[in-house]
NUGUVEX-508140 format. One record per residue (C-alpha): y, z negated, x negated. Coordinates in nm, 4 decimals, padded with zeros to 6 digits. Example, Ala and Ser with C-alpha at 12.3 -4.5 7.8 and 13.67 -1.06 7.14 Angstrom:
REM NUGUVEX-508140
(atom (-00.4500,-00.7800,-01.2300)) (atom (-00.1060,-00.7140,-01.3670)) 
This chain:
REM NUGUVEX-508140
(atom (-03.0963,-00.8399,-00.1640)) (atom (-03.1763,-01.1990,-00.2364)) (atom (-03.5217,-01.1006,-00.2440)) (atom (-03.4472,-00.7835,-00.4259)) (atom (-03.2673,-01.0092,-00.6731)) (atom (-03.5548,-01.2465,-00.7605)) (atom (-03.6135,-01.2560,-01.1206)) (atom (-03.2533,-01.0946,-01.2233)) (atom (-03.0555,-01.2573,-01.4556)) (atom (-02.7313,-01.3913,-01.3327)) (atom (-02.5421,-01.0644,-01.5067)) (atom (-02.7766,-00.8031,-01.3820)) (atom (-02.8145,-00.9600,-00.9938)) (atom (-02.4360,-00.9567,-00.9668)) (atom (-02.4116,-00.5876,-01.1084)) (atom (-02.6737,-00.4766,-00.9024)) (atom (-02.5491,-00.6137,-00.6132)) (atom (-02.1986,-00.5259,-00.6634)) (atom (-02.3583,-00.1407,-00.6862)) (atom (-02.5062,-00.1497,-00.3031)) (atom (-02.1434,-00.2159,-00.1926)) (atom (-01.9987,00.0634,00.0634)) (atom (-01.6909,00.1689,00.2579)) (atom (-01.5139,-00.1428,00.4031)) (atom (-01.7593,-00.4006,00.2120)) (atom (-01.6817,-00.1955,-00.1074)) (atom (-01.2871,-00.1629,-00.0328)) (atom (-01.2911,-00.5552,00.0002)) (atom (-01.4308,-00.6349,-00.2785)) (atom (-01.2200,-00.4123,-00.5023)) (atom (-00.8957,-00.6265,-00.3766)) (atom (-01.0989,-00.9727,-00.3742)) (atom (-01.1875,-00.8978,-00.7255)) (atom (-00.8486,-00.8766,-00.8454)) (atom (-00.7243,-01.2432,-00.7029)) (atom (-01.0681,-01.4655,-00.7234)) (atom (-01.3458,-01.4521,-00.9906)) (atom (-01.6537,-01.3718,-00.9183)) (atom (-01.9063,-01.5069,-01.1597)) (atom (-02.2504,-01.4274,-00.9765)) (atom (-02.4314,-01.2881,-00.6901)) (atom (-02.4405,-01.6527,-00.5273)) (atom (-02.0370,-01.6657,-00.5298)) (atom (-02.0263,-01.2866,-00.4079)) (atom (-02.2919,-01.3531,-00.1123)) (atom (-02.1026,-01.6473,-00.0340)) (atom (-01.7622,-01.4761,00.0125)) (atom (-01.9195,-01.1768,00.1712)) (atom (-02.0435,-01.4114,00.4539)) (atom (-01.6910,-01.5756,00.4417)) (atom (-01.5506,-01.2130,00.4894)) (atom (-01.7399,-01.0349,00.7416)) (atom (-01.8515,-01.3264,00.9665)) (atom (-01.6362,-01.2404,01.2587)) (atom (-01.5525,-01.5911,01.3087)) (atom (-01.4181,-01.6257,00.9448)) (atom (-01.3156,-01.2407,00.9617)) (atom (-00.9091,-01.2846,01.0321)) (atom (-00.8640,-01.6437,00.8624)) (atom (-01.0178,-01.4147,00.5640)) (atom (-00.7705,-01.1608,00.6123)) (atom (-00.4980,-01.3702,00.6426)) (atom (-00.5599,-01.5419,00.3053)) (atom (-00.5683,-01.2442,00.1170)) (atom (-00.2855,-01.0960,00.2535)) (atom (-00.0600,-01.4261,00.1488)) (atom (-00.1948,-01.3780,-00.2507)) (atom (-00.2450,-00.9739,-00.2814)) (atom (00.0036,-00.8389,-00.5038)) (atom (00.0354,-00.4930,-00.5920)) (atom (-00.1627,-00.4300,-00.9766)) (atom (-00.2121,-00.0583,-00.9356)) (atom (00.0323,00.1732,-00.7959)) (atom (00.1733,00.1983,-00.4474)) (atom (-00.0676,00.4148,-00.2653)) (atom (-00.3515,00.2128,-00.3731)) (atom (-00.1480,-00.1531,-00.2671)) (atom (-00.0824,00.0274,00.0707)) (atom (-00.4252,00.1472,00.1200)) (atom (-00.5410,-00.2282,00.0799)) (atom (-00.2304,-00.3487,00.3163)) (atom (-00.3246,-00.1498,00.5796)) (atom (-00.7042,-00.2422,00.5260)) (atom (-00.6297,-00.6170,00.6266)) (atom (-00.3881,-00.5728,00.8563)) (atom (-00.6511,-00.3891,01.0659)) (atom (-00.8197,-00.7585,01.0591)) (atom (-00.4925,-00.9398,01.1680)) (atom (-00.4857,-00.7904,01.5437)) (atom (-00.1910,-00.9824,01.6244)) (atom (00.0140,-00.9814,01.3248)) (atom (00.3772,-00.8824,01.3871)) (atom (00.5887,-00.6339,01.2646)) (atom (00.7939,-00.8681,01.0655)) (atom (00.5442,-01.0441,00.8986)) (atom (00.3787,-00.7345,00.7763)) (atom (00.7046,-00.6538,00.6404)) (atom (00.7722,-00.9421,00.4607)) (atom (00.4023,-01.0075,00.3584)) (atom (00.4331,-00.6095,00.2179)) (atom (00.7430,-00.6891,00.0246)) (atom (00.6548,-01.0298,-00.1138)) (atom (00.3704,-00.8558,-00.2960)) (atom (00.5568,-00.5338,-00.4542)) (atom (00.6066,-00.4764,-00.8536)) (atom (00.8864,-00.6651,-00.9014)) (atom (01.1154,-00.3748,-00.9855)) (atom (01.0428,-00.1994,-00.6628)) (atom (01.0944,-00.4886,-00.4308)) (atom (01.4305,-00.5081,-00.6256)) (atom (01.5055,-00.1931,-00.5636)) (atom (01.4679,-00.2182,-00.1374)) (atom (01.5533,-00.5650,-00.0535)) (atom (01.9251,-00.4735,00.0473)) (atom (01.8001,-00.2399,00.3210)) (atom (01.6377,-00.3820,00.6512)) (atom (01.3373,-00.2183,00.7912)) (atom (01.2057,-00.1862,01.1215)) (atom (00.8594,-00.0772,01.0098)) (atom (00.6379,-00.1449,00.7406)) (atom (00.5497,00.2240,00.7323)) (atom (00.8831,00.3159,00.6690)) (atom (00.8705,00.0303,00.3743)) (atom (00.5656,00.1695,00.2222)) (atom (00.7300,00.5270,00.1915)) (atom (01.0699,00.4469,-00.0005)) (atom (00.8035,00.2127,-00.2320)) (atom (00.6342,00.5563,-00.2845)) (atom (00.9651,00.6712,-00.3619)) (atom (01.0614,00.4018,-00.5960)) (atom (00.8041,00.3880,-00.7767)) (atom (00.7669,00.8132,-00.8306)) (atom (01.1410,00.7892,-00.9548)) (atom (01.0565,00.5183,-01.1832)) (atom (00.7902,00.7759,-01.3125)) (atom (01.0431,01.0632,-01.3454)) (atom (00.8489,01.2951,-01.0716)) (atom (01.0948,01.2647,-00.7259)) (atom (01.3100,01.5526,-00.7779)) (atom (01.6014,01.5701,-00.5047)) (atom (01.8973,01.3831,-00.3768)) (atom (01.8953,01.0323,-00.4072)) (atom (02.2533,00.9572,-00.2228)) (atom (02.2515,00.7610,00.0433)) (atom (01.8520,00.6763,-00.0122)) (atom (01.6524,00.3153,00.0266)) (atom (01.6252,00.3184,-00.3590)) (atom (01.9683,00.3920,-00.5421)) (atom (01.9595,00.0455,-00.7011)) (atom (01.6323,00.1714,-00.9052)) (atom (01.8345,00.4728,-01.0278)) (atom (02.1373,00.2837,-01.1393)) (atom (01.8835,00.0695,-01.3251)) (atom (01.6404,00.3024,-01.4818)) (atom (01.9397,00.6304,-01.5184)) (atom (01.9073,00.9066,-01.4137)) (atom (01.5470,01.0510,-01.3645)) (atom (01.3997,01.4054,-01.2691)) (atom (01.2785,01.4308,-00.8881)) (atom (01.0284,01.5845,-00.6552)) (atom (01.0031,01.4957,-00.2928)) (atom (00.7199,01.7299,-00.2641)) (atom (00.4812,01.6112,-00.4990)) (atom (00.5155,01.2606,-00.2887)) (atom (00.2538,01.1726,-00.0026)) (atom (00.4183,01.2240,00.2899)) (atom (00.3142,01.0101,00.5495)) (atom (00.2972,01.0770,00.9423)) (atom (00.6913,01.0243,01.1195)) (atom (00.6728,00.7022,01.3464)) (atom (00.8771,00.7217,01.6750)) (atom (01.1378,00.5010,01.5293)) (atom (01.1248,00.7328,01.1797)) (atom (01.1891,01.0914,01.4076)) (atom (01.4638,00.9009,01.5458)) (atom (01.6429,00.7854,01.2477)) (atom (01.5817,01.1133,01.1308)) (atom (01.7125,01.3015,01.4337)) (atom (02.0238,01.0936,01.4188)) (atom (02.0847,01.1085,01.0617)) (atom (02.0492,01.4891,01.0586)) (atom (01.7632,01.4515,00.8154)) (atom (01.4266,01.6732,00.7278)) (atom (01.1412,01.5609,00.9859)) (atom (00.9313,01.7115,00.6644)) (atom (01.1313,01.5560,00.3796)) (atom (01.3763,01.3236,00.4961)) (atom (01.6033,01.4722,00.3446)) (atom (01.9906,01.5648,00.4496)) (atom (02.1511,01.9061,00.4481)) (atom (01.8809,02.0955,00.6217)) (atom (01.6353,02.0741,00.9247)) (atom (01.2518,02.0783,00.9156)) (atom (01.2174,02.4547,01.0345)) (atom (01.4456,02.5681,00.7426)) (atom (01.3103,02.3031,00.4678)) (atom (01.3313,02.5241,00.1628)) (atom (01.0487,02.2622,-00.0396)) (atom (00.7948,02.3398,00.3135)) (atom (00.8550,02.7402,00.2652)) (atom (00.7900,02.7213,-00.1491)) (atom (00.4827,02.5169,-00.0780)) 
C-alpha cells in the first residue's frame, strides 16, 4: 500500500487505503474510527499493524472494549462487541456482561441495570427489546420483562416481538424458558412454542 500510494496527497491516500479494507479489517475500522482520530494513511497503517499483529491483537481488543460505546443501534453495537470478544479468548462471562453494560446508551442501561444476567447473550436480547420498545415497534406482553422500567419512563408503546431479530437460545436461556413456562420462540408467557400464534402468522 505504501508503494501504491506514492505521490498521492494525504487525504486521497487515506481514502484509497480505507477503500481496500475488507472483512475483519473493515469491521474493525468502523469501530476504531468512532473512538480514535485517523488523519492520514501513516496513522491508519500504524493502527492496523498494532491491531492485527499476533502479539498485540488481544491487548488491542481489550483497549477497544474498554472505550467502546454504543453510537448507533443495538444490533450494530452487539455485532461489534461479539467481534471484539473473539479476540479475547480468556475473557470471562461476568467481564463480558460488565463491559457490554457500560457501553450501552443510558436509557437502555438504566432499564436493564436492576436485572442479574448469567449470559451476555440474554443481556443483548433485552437491550434489543428496550430499543424496540422505545421506537414503538414492540407489541406484546411486557409484564415481568427486564425492560419494564423503560416502559414507565417512556410511556406505553405498541410492541411487536415478531419484528425483533431472535437470537438462538443458550442452554441457560432454554432452561429458564422451560422453568418459567415461556415460549421458546419469543420468550413470552401464555403458550408453548408449538402453539405460538406469532410463528403461525409469520
